[in-house]
C-alpha angles and dihedrals in degrees: 000000000000099000099077120106097245094060096038091094094042133061119286107234094211098050094041091048090052095047093045089048093051090048096047090044092052093048092053091047095048090045091056094046090048090052088049100050101032105027093233120132097011092140092049093050089046094053091047084052090068091062100036110053109232097012110133144132112293136039101304091049092046088056090052090047088055091051095042092044094048091049094047095044093047091056093039095048095043092057092044091056093043091052092043092052092045091049091047090048093050096040111110095183114116090226087066094060105036118132119233086245090076132071122218090269090057094250116136114250116241093234092057099043093088093044126078116256087234092065097233095315124139118265091251091053091049098062095090092050090051094047090049091057095251091127102058096150122055123251121205097176124075121212 
């Protein structure tokens, strides 16, 4: 799903969802364990346990927090990346499609002048970037 050329410059919804899910799951697990070992945040974990079945202070609750956090983060991260890609594809503003080779005033940055605007991609992969107006200055060298 994320290996096609159209989403190569955007966020991959599956990868972003997994990363977001792991992060949220680990946060919930660590929060439960901190409450267990240090007694800080017991009420907050108990309150969240009303929404997440099995989530509580302690090791079994921490495991449930990891599972619930991963599940919620996976779904939420997937849709965040999907909406982000959709907005970026529909955005007609020039600021949405600027290359890193250009500063805000449209001038080419010195560090990028020697590099191809396509950032080392093959010519056939660069066509979309050129059509989007990313390559406003000409490049004679190919890297």
